[in-house]
C-alpha positions as CSV (number, residue, x, y, z in Angstrom):
1,M,94.4,94.5,105.7
2,L,96.7,97.3,104.1
3,G,99.4,98.9,106.3
4,L,101.7,101.4,106.6
5,S,105.6,100.1,105.7
6,R,107.3,100.8,108.5
7,Q,110.3,100.6,107.2
8,R,109.7,103.6,105.2
9,L,107.6,105.3,106.8
10,Y,109.0,108.3,109.5
11,R,107.1,110.9,111.5
12,V,107.8,114.0,109.2
13,G,106.6,117.6,108.4
14,L,106.2,119.1,104.8
15,W,107.9,121.6,104.3
16,G,110.9,122.2,102.4
17,L,110.4,119.1,100.4
18,L,110.4,120.4,97.0
19,L,112.7,123.7,97.8
20,G,114.9,122.0,100.3
21,G,118.9,122.3,99.2
22,L,120.3,119.6,97.4
23,G,123.7,120.7,98.2
24,C,126.8,118.8,100.5
25,S,129.1,120.6,103.0
26,D,130.6,119.9,106.1
27,S,129.3,122.8,108.2
28,S,126.0,124.1,106.6
29,V,123.5,123.0,103.6
30,V,124.5,124.6,100.0
31,G,121.7,125.6,97.6
32,G,120.1,122.8,94.8
33,H,121.0,122.5,91.3
34,V,121.0,125.3,89.0
35,N,120.2,125.6,85.6
36,P,122.2,128.6,84.4
37,T,120.4,128.7,81.1
38,N,117.1,129.0,82.6
39,S,115.3,131.9,84.0
40,C,112.0,131.9,85.8
41,R,109.3,133.6,87.4
42,S,107.2,130.8,88.9
43,D,106.9,126.8,89.1
44,R,104.9,127.0,85.2
45,D,108.6,128.0,84.0
46,C,110.3,125.1,85.1
47,A,110.1,122.1,82.7
48,E,111.2,120.2,85.7
49,G,112.2,121.0,89.3
50,V,111.2,124.3,90.8
51,C,111.6,128.1,90.6
52,N,113.9,129.7,93.3
53,L,112.1,133.0,93.3
54,E,115.9,134.5,94.7
55,Q,117.9,133.7,92.3
56,M,115.4,133.1,89.5
57,R,116.6,129.9,88.6
58,C,115.2,127.1,87.8
59,V,116.0,124.3,90.8
60,V,116.1,120.5,90.5
61,A,114.0,119.2,93.5
62,A,112.2,116.0,94.3
63,R,108.5,116.3,94.1
64,A,106.0,115.5,96.6
65,E,102.8,112.9,96.6
66,V,100.4,113.6,99.8
67,F,98.3,110.7,100.5
68,F,95.6,110.6,103.4
69,S,95.5,107.4,105.1
70,V,92.0,106.7,106.9
71,T,91.8,103.7,109.7
72,P,88.3,103.2,110.7
73,A,88.4,102.9,114.8
74,A,88.6,99.4,116.7
75,T,85.0,99.4,117.2
76,G,84.1,100.5,113.9
77,L,85.8,98.1,111.4
78,R,82.9,96.8,109.2
79,A,82.9,95.9,105.1
80,D,82.1,99.4,104.7
81,A,84.4,101.0,106.9
82,F,88.3,99.2,105.9
83,P,91.7,101.4,105.6
84,T,91.7,103.3,103.0
85,L,94.8,104.9,101.2
86,T,93.4,108.2,99.3
87,A,94.9,109.3,95.7
88,P,97.3,112.3,95.9
89,Q,95.6,115.5,95.8
90,T,96.4,119.4,95.6
91,I,96.0,120.9,99.3
92,R,95.0,124.5,99.8
93,S,95.3,126.5,103.0
94,G,91.5,126.2,104.9
95,D,90.9,123.4,102.4
96,E,87.7,121.5,103.7
97,V,88.8,117.6,102.5
98,D,85.9,115.1,103.8
99,L,87.5,111.6,103.7
100,A,85.7,107.9,102.9
101,L,86.4,104.6,104.3
102,S,86.3,101.9,101.2
103,T,84.1,98.9,101.1
104,A,86.0,95.9,101.6
105,R,85.4,92.4,100.5
106,T,86.6,88.7,100.8
107,V,88.9,88.1,97.3
108,Y,89.1,83.8,96.7
109,G,90.3,81.7,94.5
110,A,92.7,79.0,93.7
111,I,96.0,78.4,92.3
112,T,96.2,76.0,89.7
113,L,98.3,74.4,87.2
114,S,96.7,74.1,83.8
115,S,95.5,70.2,83.4
116,D,98.0,69.8,80.1
117,A,101.0,71.3,81.8
118,T,104.0,69.7,82.6
119,T,107.0,70.8,85.0
120,P,109.7,71.9,83.3
121,D,111.7,69.0,84.7
122,G,108.9,66.7,83.2
123,G,107.6,66.0,86.9
124,E,104.1,65.3,87.3
125,A,102.4,68.8,87.4
126,R,99.9,69.8,90.8
127,A,96.5,70.4,90.7
128,Y,97.0,73.0,92.9
129,V,100.3,75.7,93.4
130,P,101.2,76.2,96.9
131,A,102.1,79.8,97.2
132,A,102.3,83.1,98.6
133,V,99.9,85.6,96.5
134,E,100.8,89.4,97.3
135,F,98.3,92.6,96.5
136,V,99.6,95.7,96.4
137,P,97.4,98.9,95.3
138,S,98.7,99.7,91.6
139,G,101.5,102.1,91.9
140,L,101.9,102.4,95.4
141,G,104.0,99.4,96.7
142,D,106.5,101.6,98.0
143,V,103.7,103.4,100.0
144,V,101.9,100.6,101.8
145,R,102.9,96.8,102.8
146,P,101.7,94.2,100.5
147,T,98.6,92.0,101.7
148,R,99.8,88.3,101.9
149,A,97.5,85.4,101.5
150,V,98.8,81.9,101.7
151,A,97.6,79.4,99.1
152,A,97.6,75.8,100.1
153,D,97.9,72.6,97.4
154,T,94.2,71.3,98.8
155,A,91.5,72.7,98.3
156,V,88.6,73.7,100.5
157,Q,85.0,73.8,100.4
158,N,83.7,77.5,99.4
159,S,81.0,79.1,101.8
160,Q,80.3,82.2,99.3
161,N,77.5,80.4,97.3
162,D,79.9,79.1,95.0
163,N,80.4,75.1,94.8
164,R,83.9,75.7,93.2
165,P,87.0,75.1,96.0
166,F,89.6,77.3,96.9
167,T,93.1,77.3,98.3
168,F,93.5,81.2,99.2
169,Q,91.7,84.1,100.4
170,A,91.9,87.7,101.5
171,L,90.1,90.8,102.6
172,L,90.9,94.0,100.7
173,P,89.3,97.4,99.7
174,D,88.2,98.9,96.6
175,G,90.8,99.8,94.0
176,A,93.3,98.2,91.4
177,F,96.2,96.0,93.1
178,D,99.1,94.7,91.0
179,I,99.1,90.8,91.9
180,V,102.6,88.6,92.4
181,V,102.0,84.8,93.1
182,R,105.7,83.3,94.4
183,P,105.3,79.5,94.6
184,V,107.0,77.9,97.6
185,S,110.3,77.6,98.0
186,E,110.9,74.3,96.8
187,L,109.0,75.0,93.4
188,A,111.1,77.9,92.5
189,G,113.1,75.6,89.6
190,R,110.2,74.4,88.7
191,L,107.1,77.2,88.2
192,P,108.5,81.3,87.9
193,P,106.5,84.1,90.2
194,L,103.0,84.8,88.1
195,F,102.7,88.6,87.6
196,Q,99.5,91.0,87.3
197,Q,99.1,94.1,86.6
198,A,96.0,96.4,87.9
199,Y,94.0,93.7,88.8
200,D,90.2,95.9,89.4
201,L,88.7,95.2,92.7
202,R,85.3,96.9,92.1
203,T,82.1,95.1,92.4
204,N,79.0,95.5,94.7
205,A,79.3,92.0,96.1
206,S,80.7,91.1,99.2
207,A,82.7,88.3,98.1
208,Q,84.8,87.7,94.7
209,R,86.4,85.5,92.7
210,F,89.6,85.3,91.4
211,D,91.2,82.6,90.3
212,I,95.1,82.5,89.0
213,A,95.8,79.8,86.2
214,Y,99.3,78.7,85.4
215,P,100.1,78.3,81.2
216,A,100.3,75.1,79.7
217,R,104.0,76.9,78.4
218,F,106.1,79.4,79.4
219,A,108.6,81.7,78.0
220,R,111.9,80.1,78.2
221,W,115.6,81.5,78.0
222,S,118.3,79.0,78.2
223,G,121.9,78.7,77.4
224,V,125.1,77.1,79.0
225,V,127.7,78.8,81.1
226,R,131.5,78.3,80.7
227,D,135.0,79.2,81.0
228,R,137.4,80.3,78.5
229,Q,138.9,76.8,77.9
230,G,135.5,75.5,77.1
231,N,135.1,73.6,80.6
232,A,131.4,73.9,82.2
233,L,130.7,75.4,85.2
234,Q,128.4,73.5,87.1
235,G,126.5,74.4,90.4
236,L,125.9,78.0,89.5
237,V,122.8,79.3,90.6
238,V,120.7,81.2,87.7
239,R,118.0,83.2,87.9
240,A,116.6,86.9,86.4
241,V,115.7,89.9,88.5
242,D,114.4,93.0,88.2
243,L,116.8,95.7,89.7
244,N,114.4,98.0,89.7
245,R,112.6,96.3,92.3
246,D,115.1,95.8,95.0
247,A,116.4,92.6,92.7
248,R,112.7,90.8,92.6
249,V,113.1,87.6,91.2
250,V,110.8,87.0,88.1
251,S,111.9,83.6,86.6
252,T,112.3,80.4,88.3
253,V,115.9,79.8,90.1
254,V,117.8,76.6,88.9
255,T,121.5,75.7,89.0
256,T,123.8,74.8,85.9
257,A,123.9,71.5,85.4
258,A,126.7,69.0,86.0
259,S,128.3,67.1,83.2
260,S,127.3,63.6,82.2
261,S,127.9,60.8,79.9
262,D,124.3,60.3,79.5
263,P,123.0,61.6,76.5
264,D,119.6,62.4,77.7
265,A,121.0,64.4,80.5
266,P,121.2,68.2,80.4
267,V,124.4,69.4,78.7
268,G,127.3,70.3,81.3
269,G,126.9,74.3,82.5
270,S,123.3,74.5,81.0
271,F,120.1,76.0,82.2
272,N,116.9,77.0,81.1
273,L,114.5,79.5,82.9
274,D,110.9,80.5,82.7
275,F,108.9,83.3,82.7
276,A,105.6,83.7,83.2
277,P,103.1,86.2,81.0
278,G,103.5,89.1,83.0
279,A,106.9,89.3,83.9
280,P,108.8,92.9,83.6
281,E,110.4,93.0,80.3
282,E,113.7,94.6,81.5
283,W,115.4,92.4,84.0
284,V,119.1,91.2,84.4
285,L,120.6,87.4,84.2
286,R,121.7,86.7,87.7
287,I,124.9,84.3,88.1
288,T,125.6,83.6,91.7
289,A,128.4,81.1,92.7
290,E,128.6,80.7,97.0
291,T,132.4,79.6,98.3
292,S,130.9,79.8,101.9
293,A,128.0,81.3,104.1
294,S,129.3,84.6,103.4
295,S,131.2,84.8,100.7
296,W,130.0,84.4,96.9
297,L,130.7,85.5,93.2
298,T,127.8,87.6,91.5
299,I,127.4,88.1,87.6
300,D,124.8,90.5,86.1
301,I,124.0,90.8,82.6
302,P,121.2,93.1,81.2
303,R,118.5,91.4,78.7
304,A,119.7,93.7,75.9
305,A,123.2,91.9,76.1
306,L,121.9,88.4,76.2
307,S,119.4,89.7,73.1
308,R,122.7,90.3,71.3
309,N,124.4,87.2,71.8
310,D,121.3,85.3,71.0
311,P,118.0,87.2,69.9
312,T,116.1,84.1,70.2
313,G,116.8,83.7,73.6
314,R,117.2,79.5,73.3
315,N,121.0,79.1,72.9
316,L,123.0,81.3,74.8
317,R,126.3,80.6,75.6
318,I,128.0,82.5,78.2
319,E,132.0,82.4,79.0
320,L,133.5,83.6,81.6
321,P,136.5,85.7,81.7
322,S,139.7,84.5,82.9
323,D,140.0,87.6,84.8
324,L,137.3,86.6,87.1
325,G,139.8,84.0,88.6
326,L,139.2,80.3,86.8
327,P,141.1,78.6,89.7
328,Y,138.2,80.2,92.1
329,L,135.5,79.4,89.1
330,N,136.7,75.5,88.2
331,G,136.5,74.7,92.3
332,M,132.9,76.5,93.0
333,R,131.1,74.7,95.2
334,P,129.3,75.3,98.5
335,S,131.9,74.3,101.5
336,G,128.7,73.7,103.8
337,G,129.4,76.8,106.2
338,T,131.8,79.6,106.9
339,V,135.7,78.5,107.9
340,P,135.9,78.8,111.7
341,I,139.8,80.8,112.4
342,G,142.4,78.1,113.5
343,T,141.2,75.6,110.9
344,S,143.2,75.6,107.5
345,V,140.5,74.3,105.2
346,P,139.9,76.7,102.1
347,A,136.7,78.2,101.8
348,C,137.1,78.4,97.8
349,V,139.5,76.9,95.4
350,G,142.3,79.9,94.4
351,C,141.1,82.4,97.6
352,V,143.2,84.1,99.7
353,D,142.8,83.6,103.8
354,V,142.7,87.5,104.7
355,R,142.3,88.1,108.6
356,A,142.1,91.6,110.1
357,S,140.1,93.3,113.1
358,V,138.6,96.7,113.5
359,E,138.4,99.2,116.5
360,G,137.2,102.2,117.3
361,R,139.3,105.4,117.8
362,S,137.9,107.8,120.5
363,S,138.1,111.8,120.0
364,N,140.5,111.8,122.5
365,G,142.8,109.1,120.2
366,A,141.7,105.9,122.4
367,T,141.4,103.4,120.8
368,Q,139.2,99.8,121.3
369,V,138.0,96.7,119.4
370,L,134.5,96.6,118.2
371,R,132.9,93.3,118.4
372,E,129.9,92.2,116.5
373,A,130.6,94.9,113.9
374,Q,129.3,94.2,110.4
375,V,132.0,94.1,108.0
376,V,131.1,93.8,104.1
377,M,134.0,93.2,101.3
378,R,133.0,94.1,97.3
379,T,135.8,94.1,94.6
380,T,134.5,94.9,90.9
381,L,135.6,92.3,88.4
382,D,136.5,93.2,84.8
383,A,134.3,91.3,82.4
384,P,133.9,93.1,79.1
385,S,133.7,90.2,77.3
386,L,130.0,89.4,78.8
387,G,128.3,92.4,76.9
388,D,127.9,96.4,78.0
389,G,126.6,96.8,81.2
390,A,127.4,93.8,82.4
391,R,129.0,93.9,86.2
392,A,130.5,91.3,88.0
393,S,131.6,91.4,91.6
394,F,132.8,89.1,94.5
395,E,131.6,89.9,98.0
396,C,132.2,89.0,101.6
397,R,130.3,89.7,104.4
398,T,131.0,88.4,108.2
399,T,131.1,89.8,111.6
400,T,134.1,91.2,114.1
401,D,134.0,87.8,117.5
402,A,134.6,89.2,120.8
403,E,138.1,90.2,120.5
404,G,137.4,92.5,117.0
405,A,139.0,90.0,114.5
406,F,137.4,88.7,111.2
407,R,138.1,86.2,108.9
408,G,137.3,86.1,104.7
409,W,138.2,83.8,102.2
410,L,138.5,86.5,99.2
411,V,139.6,86.3,95.3
412,P,142.5,88.4,94.3
413,G,141.3,92.5,93.8
414,D,141.0,95.6,95.1
415,Y,138.1,96.1,97.8
416,D,135.6,98.6,99.1
417,V,135.1,97.3,102.6
418,I,132.5,98.9,104.9
419,V,132.5,98.4,108.5
420,A,129.1,99.4,110.3
421,P,129.8,98.9,114.4
422,N,127.3,97.9,116.5
423,G,125.7,100.9,118.1
424,G,127.7,102.7,120.4
425,E,129.7,105.9,120.1
426,F,131.2,104.8,116.2
427,G,130.2,105.7,113.3
428,N,130.2,103.6,109.4
429,T,133.1,104.0,108.0
430,V,134.5,102.9,104.6
431,R,137.9,101.8,103.2
432,R,138.5,101.9,99.8
433,A,141.4,100.1,97.2
434,F,142.2,97.7,100.0
435,R,144.2,95.1,98.1
436,V,143.9,91.1,98.6
437,L,146.8,89.8,96.5
438,G,146.9,86.6,95.0
439,D,150.3,85.4,95.3
440,V,150.4,84.6,98.6
441,P,147.9,82.1,100.7
442,Q,146.9,84.2,103.8
443,Q,147.2,87.8,104.0
444,L,146.9,89.0,108.2
445,G,147.1,91.6,110.1
446,Q,144.9,94.4,108.6
447,V,143.0,96.9,111.1
448,F,140.3,98.8,109.8
449,T,139.1,102.1,112.1
450,A,136.2,103.3,112.8
451,E,135.9,107.2,114.0
452,T,133.7,108.7,116.1
453,R,129.7,109.4,115.0
454,L,129.5,113.0,113.3
455,S,127.9,115.6,115.7
456,V,125.3,117.8,113.9
457,E,124.2,120.9,116.2
458,G,121.4,124.0,115.7
459,R,118.2,125.4,117.5
460,V,114.5,124.8,116.7
461,L,112.9,128.2,116.5
462,T,110.0,130.0,115.9
463,P,109.0,131.6,112.5
464,S,109.9,135.1,114.8
465,R,113.6,133.6,115.7
466,M,112.0,132.6,119.4
467,A,113.4,129.3,120.7
468,V,111.2,126.2,120.9
469,A,112.2,123.8,124.0
470,S,111.3,120.0,123.7
471,A,111.1,119.5,120.1
472,R,111.8,116.3,118.8
473,V,114.6,116.6,116.1
474,T,114.9,113.6,113.8
475,A,117.6,113.1,111.2
476,I,116.0,110.9,108.3
477,P,118.4,109.2,105.6
478,F,117.1,110.3,102.5
479,H,119.3,108.9,99.9
480,R,116.2,106.8,98.4
481,A,114.6,110.0,97.1
482,Y,117.4,111.0,94.9
483,V,119.3,109.5,91.7
484,Q,121.5,112.1,91.2
485,H,122.7,114.2,94.0
486,P,126.0,116.4,95.1
487,C,126.5,113.9,98.0
488,F,126.7,110.7,95.8
489,N,129.3,112.7,93.9
490,E,131.5,111.5,96.4
491,P,132.7,107.5,96.2
492,D,132.5,107.1,99.9
493,M,129.2,108.6,100.7
494,A,127.7,106.8,97.4
495,L,128.7,103.5,99.7
496,L,127.5,104.8,103.0
497,A,124.4,106.7,102.3
498,P,122.6,103.6,101.9
499,R,123.5,102.4,105.5
500,A,122.6,105.3,107.3
501,S,120.1,104.9,110.4
502,V,117.9,107.1,112.1
503,R,118.7,109.2,114.6
504,D,116.5,111.8,117.4
505,A,117.1,114.4,120.0
506,V,115.1,116.7,122.0
507,S,115.8,120.5,122.4
508,A,116.5,122.1,125.4
509,R,115.0,125.2,126.7
510,D,117.3,127.5,124.6
511,G,116.2,125.4,121.5
512,A,119.9,123.8,120.9
513,Y,120.0,120.1,119.8
514,R,122.9,118.0,118.9
515,L,122.4,114.8,117.4
516,D,125.4,112.4,116.6
517,L,125.4,110.3,113.2
518,D,126.8,108.6,110.7
519,P,127.6,109.9,107.7
520,G,124.6,110.0,104.9
521,L,122.3,112.4,103.5
522,Y,119.6,114.0,105.9
523,R,116.5,116.2,106.7
524,F,115.9,116.7,109.8
525,L,112.5,116.9,111.0
526,V,111.5,119.0,113.9
527,E,107.8,118.2,115.9
528,P,106.8,120.9,118.0
529,A,104.9,119.6,121.3
530,N,101.4,119.0,121.1
531,G,99.5,122.4,121.2
532,S,101.9,124.7,120.3
533,G,99.7,125.8,116.9
534,F,103.1,125.2,114.7
535,P,102.9,121.6,112.6
536,A,106.2,119.4,112.1
537,T,108.6,120.9,110.1
538,L,111.0,119.4,107.9
539,G,114.8,121.1,106.5
540,P,116.6,120.6,103.7
541,A,118.6,117.8,102.8
542,V,122.3,117.9,104.4
543,C,125.2,115.9,103.1
544,V,126.8,114.7,106.4
545,T,130.3,114.2,105.8
546,G,132.1,116.1,108.9
547,R,130.9,117.9,111.5
548,V,127.8,120.5,110.9
549,R,126.9,123.3,112.7
550,A,124.5,126.2,113.2
551,L,121.7,123.9,111.6
552,D,118.9,125.8,112.6
553,V,115.4,125.1,111.9
554,A,112.5,127.7,112.3
555,L,109.1,126.3,112.1
556,D,106.7,126.8,109.4
557,T,103.4,128.5,110.0
558,P,100.5,126.2,110.1
559,L,98.1,124.8,107.3
560,E,94.6,124.1,108.5
561,I,93.1,121.2,106.6
562,H,89.8,119.5,108.2
563,G,87.0,117.4,107.2
564,V,84.8,114.9,108.0
565,V,85.6,110.8,107.6
566,R,82.6,109.1,106.7
567,D,82.5,104.8,105.9
568,S,81.2,104.1,102.0
569,S,77.5,104.3,103.1
570,Q,78.2,108.0,104.0
571,R,77.8,107.4,107.6
572,V,80.4,109.2,109.9
573,A,83.3,107.4,111.3
574,P,83.9,108.6,114.8
575,G,87.3,108.0,116.4
576,A,88.7,107.3,112.9
577,T,92.3,107.6,112.5
578,V,93.6,109.9,109.8
579,E,97.0,110.1,108.8
580,A,98.7,112.3,105.8
581,I,101.9,110.7,104.5
582,V,104.0,111.9,101.6
583,R,106.3,110.3,99.0
584,V,109.0,112.4,97.7
585,R,111.0,111.4,95.0
586,E,113.2,112.5,91.4
587,P,111.8,110.9,88.4
588,G,113.5,107.4,88.5
589,A,114.1,107.2,92.4
590,Q,112.3,105.0,94.7
591,G,111.8,107.3,96.9
592,A,111.5,108.4,100.4
593,V,107.8,108.1,102.1
594,V,107.1,109.5,105.1
595,R,104.7,109.9,107.9
596,V,103.8,113.9,107.9
597,A,100.9,113.9,110.7
598,R,98.5,111.7,112.8
599,V,95.4,112.8,114.2
600,S,91.6,111.2,115.2
601,A,88.3,112.1,114.4
602,D,85.9,113.1,117.0
603,A,82.6,111.4,117.7
604,Q,81.1,113.2,115.3
605,G,83.8,112.2,112.3
606,A,85.3,115.6,112.2
607,Y,89.0,115.8,112.0
608,R,91.6,119.0,111.8
609,V,94.7,118.6,111.5
610,L,98.1,121.0,111.1
611,L,100.4,120.5,107.9
612,P,103.3,123.2,106.8
613,S,102.0,125.8,104.4
614,G,104.7,125.4,102.1
615,V,103.6,121.9,101.1
616,R,103.3,121.5,97.7
617,V,102.1,118.1,96.3
618,S,101.0,116.5,92.7
619,D,97.5,117.1,91.2
């Protein structure tokens, strides 16, 4: 069943989604980017963004798309009344927006290997492939969570008047779906993920067969990884990932081979990656090496750089430069786990044993140790010889103990250290350019200090500036909505904004509220009490780098939308739930997805919802 992605859905209002400020300040919200060469009188005059009518200038801003999600009452779930997500649509005040639930059907089939196929390692091909199958409405992967089905390695007899057995089935509504098949982990080195775009599920039948067959052969990229002296580097994990999809793996996952005297054995340091038809064209080759359960080296090489190395992709020669730390690379092997404090066994050859602690400092100057704080230490390594766009980094993640202490084995370099306390009064903090020296085996005594969270204060007001009590104010991290934003120009904020978390409070009798936040880019939602006659309201973007005062939010005037919910047979759907969902994003951004309203249809299927009058949506 389709459902909303709970990680990214917040209960928010709509106003200001397009006209909200994009600036950054420690005490206020600054206006958006203004193009000084672009004058305007309306949004139509702006090729990008919207028109700021006060300044008569085009303002770059994230655009909003509004969807309606409709779910039948628990007693009304039928094949012709299935949870449905509408396409984005324009909304005007007083519009009647009738909503229809979709028809659902059982999609079933089998995942198989072609009869003449052999696995890349020469093993026996399986007839049926055990895998996870994910169905996502095309283009809406960040709005709804996938519908998942599990394909078994043995088939069962079909009950759909079909004499062919099947290995998976799922219940899905009408529509076009993007489909990803991921073989179980033990097959990750032998079979790549399968991708199919915009598969259409629209038939009059209650069941639809969808068989997925692996091809007999795959696209292959092969190569060898060595150091500058020509020594094979074995035990490195290699795969292709799509950085535009949260580093989603798009190939097989393999380990570089060990050297051997056997002439039939793979060449030392070699790898073979297989891609199925439909795999994304843009990817990076990711090479990783673990030194322990908490630290690892990562090297990303774009496909374009690999193509310049070898256009065929059959004989890639990847030479890791000495400035990545060859003593470490030559001794690269899993250590079998983290190294406990008190032992002297190194986690990796050439690494420095770093022992440090974390403390919190209150506003009165008192300090205390911070236990269970997460610590991330990351350094960028110079790797120009790997090609344009290639990146190398070493990262260690650990947690402080009961005394606030932690330990990490790190290659020499300058590190960004991010500390995320485990709740309490202290906020996320970053220390840049923490130097790990290469001429010492052990580095002791560093103390990282976290300060108290940053206070944000203001009032909730009506349009006539009257105080609004008992309104819920929620600070929502909004970094996913933007590609470039002034807030991210500050290096610390570029690291901290993705780690911000949701916080909320309730306004007092005089409308006052206070929130204590981690540093980050936020938008502030105000939800008045039920029956107030006002819609939820979302303030403009604000970059929280210090204390923020007088962040008042005036509730918007309501825009009423009404209509009737019916099933696919045109019968009314009493008790159906109607939700308005907004995706806000600049071109190229992942987007922030928020829930903007939620109501239930009455006994006649009629619903009424209040939205902010400033809402603008895609046509």
